[in-house]
N, C-alpha and C positions, 0 to 999 in steps of 0.2 A: 787873377785870371790866367796868368802864365802857368800857375801850378795846375789849374784845371785843364788848360790846353796840353800841358806835358802829360798829365794823367790820361787824358783822352787819346793823345797820340800813342802813348804806351799801350793802352788797351787796344787801339786799332792795329798796332804792330803785332801784338800778341795774337789777336784774332787772325791777322793775315798769315802769321807763322803757323797757327793751328790749322788753318784751311790748306795751306801749302803742304804741311806735314800730312794732313789727312789725305790729300790727293796723291801724294807720293806713296803713302802706305797702301792706298787702294790700288795704285798702279803696280806696286811691288807684289801685293797679294794676288792680283790678276796674273802677273807674270809667273809667280810661283805655282799657281793653280794650273796654268797652261803647261808649264814644265812638268808638273806632276802628272797631268793627263797624258802628255807625250811619253813620259817614262813608263806609265802603265801600258800604253799601246805597244811600245817597243818590247816590254817584258812579255806581253801576251804573244806577240809575233815570234819572239825568241823561243818561248815555250812550245808554241805550235810547230816551229821548225825542228826543235829538238825531238819532239814527239814523232814527227814524220820520219826523221832520220833513224830514230830508235826502232820504229815499226819496220822500216825498210831493212835495217840490220837484222832484226829478228827473223824476218821472212827469208833473208839471204842465208842465215845460219840454219834455218829449218830445211831449206832446199839442199844445202851442203850436207847436212846430217842424213837426209833422205837418200841422196845420191851415194853417200858413203855406205849406208846400211844396205842399199840395193847391191852395191858392188861386193860387199862382204857376203851377202846372201848368195849372189851368183857364184862366188868362189866356193862356198860350202856345197852348193848344188853340183857344181862341176866336179868337185872332189868326190862327192858321194856317187855321182854318175860313173866316174872312172872306176871307183872301187867296186860298184855293183857289176859293171861290165867285166872287170877282171875276175870277180867271183863267178859270174855266169859262164865265162869261157873256161875257167879252170875245171879240169876233169876231177870228179869226185872219186876218192878211193873207197874201199869197202868200209873202212872205219868211219869216214865222214857220212857215207850213205846210211850206215846203221844208226849213227847218232841222230841224223835227221828223222829217220823213221821212228826211232824211239821218242824223240822230243816232240814231234808234231803229231804223227799219226797215232801212235800207241798211247799218247798222253790223253787223248779223247776217251779211250776205253777205260783208262785207269780212273778217271774222274767219276764215271758212272757207277 
C-alpha cells in the first residue's frame, strides 16, 4: 500500500505542478498580451504624432517658399518698373525713333 500511496501522492504533486504551471503560463500570456496591446497603442500614437509634425513642417516650408517666391517676384517687378521708367524718361534720338518706326509701324505693312 505504501507504494500505491507514494504513486498516488506523486500523481497528485504532478497534477498540482501542472495546474500551477498552467496558471502561471496563463498569467504570463495575459501579461504579454497586455504589454503587446500597450506597445501597439504607443506605436500608433507615435506615428500619429510624427505625421502631425511632418504635416506642420511641410506647411511651414510651403509658406516659406511662397513668401520667398513673392519677395523675388516683387524684386523683379521693381527692377522692371525702374527700367521702364528710365526708358520712358529718356529722350529718343533720331536713330532710336527711326528704329522704332521701322520695327513696329512699318513692319505691319511689310507683312501684308
